[in-house]
N, CA, C and O of each residue as an XYZ file, in Angstrom:
264
protein
N       1.000     -1.055     -0.223
C       0.239     -0.011     -0.104
C       0.788      1.150      0.142
O       1.518      1.495      1.072
N       0.423      1.673     -0.672
C       1.675      3.672     -0.517
C       0.408      4.902      0.692
O      -0.783      5.197      0.794
N       1.432      5.133      1.188
C       1.171      6.226      1.754
C       1.988      7.870      1.762
O       2.517      8.295      0.735
N       1.985      8.440      2.692
C       2.328      9.494      2.860
C       2.850      9.560      4.545
O       2.237      9.266      5.571
N       4.249     10.077      4.333
C       4.612     10.114      6.317
C       5.386     11.899      6.084
O       6.510     12.060      5.608
N       4.622     12.865      6.470
C       5.259     14.492      5.967
C       5.303     14.559      4.918
O       6.437     14.695      4.458
N       4.225     14.509      4.005
C       4.066     14.236      2.452
C       5.553     13.347      1.794
O       6.032     13.812      0.759
N       6.080     12.371      2.284
C       7.311     11.745      1.450
C       6.644      9.951      1.580
O       6.669      8.992      2.352
N       6.176     10.296      0.459
C       6.026      8.521     -0.301
C       6.694      7.714      0.677
O       7.800      8.053      1.098
N       5.942      6.356      1.195
C       6.529      5.480      2.107
C       5.406      4.868      1.511
O       4.316      5.440      1.510
N       5.707      2.844      0.588
C       5.318      1.655      0.501
C       4.934      1.030      1.828
O       5.357      1.615      2.825
N       4.369      0.189      1.965
C       4.057     -0.912      2.956
C       3.125     -1.783      2.588
O       2.081     -1.556      1.977
N       3.921     -3.687      3.343
C       2.515     -4.338      3.215
C       1.523     -3.750      3.365
O       1.479     -2.539      3.580
N       0.208     -4.759      3.249
C      -0.999     -4.619      3.373
C      -1.509     -4.961      5.396
O      -1.171     -5.682      6.335
N      -2.206     -4.182      5.161
C      -1.985     -4.223      7.048
C      -1.494     -3.877      7.741
O      -1.784     -4.092      8.918
N      -0.331     -3.043      7.298
C       0.177     -2.730      8.083
C       0.085     -1.261      9.117
O      -0.491     -0.258      8.695
N       0.885     -1.311     10.840
C       0.419     -0.770     11.748
C       1.071      0.719     11.455
O       2.002      0.712     10.649
N       0.728      1.875     11.962
C       1.567      2.569     12.104
C       2.692      2.761     12.888
O       3.395      3.767     12.790
N       2.917      1.781     13.720
C       4.238      1.200     14.339
C       5.083      0.762     13.198
O       6.069      1.389     12.812
N       4.673     -0.284     12.706
C       5.337     -0.761     11.208
C       5.681      0.493     10.496
O       6.877      0.326     10.255
N       5.366      1.581     10.043
C       5.613      2.388      9.055
C       6.351      3.583     10.425
O       6.941      4.495      9.845
N       6.416      3.723     11.792
C       7.473      4.751     11.973
C       8.932      3.743     11.957
O      10.070      4.211     11.977
N       8.515      1.905     11.906
C       9.977      1.498     11.843
C      10.412      1.650     10.623
O      11.604      1.940     10.520
N       9.815      1.542      9.692
C      10.152      1.207      8.337
C      10.982      2.342      7.887
O      11.912      2.012      7.151
N      10.863      3.659      8.164
C      11.377      4.857      8.662
C      12.734      5.119      9.399
O      13.759      5.746      9.131
N      12.395      4.546     10.192
C      13.769      4.339     11.482
C      13.549      5.667     11.746
O      14.389      6.472     11.342
N      12.341      6.153     12.495
C      11.960      6.530     13.394
C      12.137      5.945     14.659
O      12.244      4.720     14.718
N      12.188      6.673     15.754
C      12.493      6.157     17.049
C      10.850      6.185     17.723
O      10.246      7.257     17.755
N      10.419      5.323     18.077
C       8.775      6.042     19.041
C       8.778      7.247     19.801
O       7.813      8.011     19.809
N       9.869      7.449     20.463
C      10.085      8.502     21.449
C      10.306      9.951     21.482
O      11.365     10.364     21.010
N       9.125     11.117     22.165
C       9.324     11.945     21.941
C       8.595     12.435     20.415
O       8.909     13.494     19.873
N       7.639     11.533     19.874
C       7.317     12.473     18.559
C       5.122     12.616     19.476
O       4.450     12.239     20.436
N       5.082     13.087     18.737
C       3.598     13.056     17.993
C       2.904     12.214     16.718
O       3.492     11.982     15.662
N       1.831     11.895     16.967
C       1.625     11.281     15.624
C      -0.286     11.219     14.969
O      -1.328     10.816     15.487
N      -0.038     11.684     13.974
C      -1.346     11.910     13.752
C      -1.891     10.767     12.144
O      -0.939     10.334     11.495
N      -3.079     10.448     11.730
C      -3.289     10.080     10.517
C      -4.429     10.771     10.107
O      -5.104     10.965     11.117
N      -4.997     11.255      9.084
C      -5.387     11.771      8.552
C      -5.979     13.282      8.866
O      -6.907     13.908      8.354
N      -5.081     13.593      9.893
C      -5.641     14.518     10.638
C      -6.146     14.171     11.938
O      -6.752     15.040     12.565
N      -5.968     12.894     12.493
C      -6.730     12.907     13.376
C      -5.482     11.812     14.578
O      -4.951     10.721     14.371
N      -5.405     12.982     16.071
C      -3.922     12.478     16.797
C      -4.016     10.336     16.686
O      -4.897      9.531     16.382
N      -2.760     10.256     17.073
C      -2.552      8.568     17.365
C      -1.734      8.445     18.485
O      -0.506      8.523     18.436
N      -2.684      8.170     19.949
C      -1.561      8.244     20.456
C      -0.881      7.072     20.940
O      -1.291      5.931     20.729
N       0.246      7.378     21.644
C       1.617      5.937     21.308
C       1.314      4.695     21.989
O       2.097      3.761     21.813
N       0.311      4.531     22.736
C      -0.386      3.340     23.368
C      -0.889      2.596     22.407
O      -1.031      1.375     22.475
N      -1.333      3.671     20.974
C      -2.508      2.812     19.868
C      -1.462      2.774     18.922
O      -2.022      3.761     18.445
N      -0.697      2.634     18.342
C       0.348      2.913     17.290
C       0.838      2.065     16.569
O       1.357      2.156     15.456
N       0.447      0.176     18.048
C       0.954     -0.829     17.262
C      -0.076     -1.601     17.116
O       0.172     -2.806     17.166
N      -1.406     -1.218     16.913
C      -3.284     -1.303     16.559
C      -3.705     -0.991     15.782
O      -4.589     -1.457     15.064
N      -2.936      0.203     15.762
C      -3.712      1.323     14.458
C      -3.334      1.016     12.823
O      -2.500      1.732     12.271
N      -3.571      0.621     12.561
C      -3.830     -0.768     10.965
C      -4.000      0.467      9.752
O      -5.107      1.005      9.726
N      -3.061      0.903      8.839
C      -2.763      2.190      8.114
C      -4.063      1.690      6.313
O      -4.175      0.571      5.811
N      -4.520      2.543      6.011
C      -4.906      2.138      4.652
C      -4.236      2.770      3.737
O      -3.489      3.720      3.971
N      -4.545      2.090      2.188
C      -3.803      2.882      0.873
C      -4.232      4.632      0.902
O      -5.247      5.282      1.154
N      -3.205      4.847      0.601
C      -3.646      7.069      0.918
C      -3.541      7.192      1.725
O      -3.565      8.422      1.786
N      -3.337      6.678      3.150
C      -3.248      7.334      4.374
C      -2.061      8.604      4.189
O      -1.086      8.688      3.443
N      -2.604      9.501      5.189
C      -1.662     10.746      5.051
C      -1.166     10.807      6.431
O      -2.035     11.185      7.216
N      -0.134     10.572      6.908
C       1.058     10.344      7.671
C       1.360     11.449      8.825
O       1.971     10.595      9.466
N       1.431     12.209      9.370
C       2.188     13.464     10.202
C       2.699     13.028     11.094
O       2.021     12.316     11.835
N       4.139     13.272     11.413
C       5.087     12.998     12.463
C       5.379     14.454     13.096
O       5.769     15.304     12.295
N       5.263     14.750     14.154
C       6.049     16.661     14.718
C       7.286     15.443     15.790
O       7.085     14.304     16.211
N       8.496     16.343     15.907
C       8.935     15.823     16.340
C       9.393     16.826     18.077
O       9.557     18.038     17.939
N       9.515     16.373     19.184
C       9.750     17.489     19.831
C      10.790     18.181     20.407
O      11.473     17.199     20.699
N      11.245     18.847     20.681
C      12.593     19.940     20.544
C      12.729     20.774     21.662
O      11.836     21.608     21.517
N      13.403     21.052     22.804
C      13.463     22.614     23.555
C      14.330     23.268     22.728
O      14.833     22.874     21.676
N      14.506     24.693     23.518
C      15.070     25.506     23.025
C      13.859     27.040     23.135
O      12.738     27.077     23.642
N      14.668     28.172     22.431
C      13.800     29.393     22.977
C      14.287     30.366     21.626
O      13.878     31.522     21.518
């Protein structure tokens, strides 16, 4: 299936989860927020949230500074 992560295309197997997508991109699960098609997915639900063809995933990394 084809999805977008922060507007970058990614091909995943059917029935992949949000956690699978993060792993495929080499993104560590800590210190980030995730949303799929505009809906926030809490970190505890990433392993059970199955993605669908055309989903748009947004990943925001927390950082400190001022």
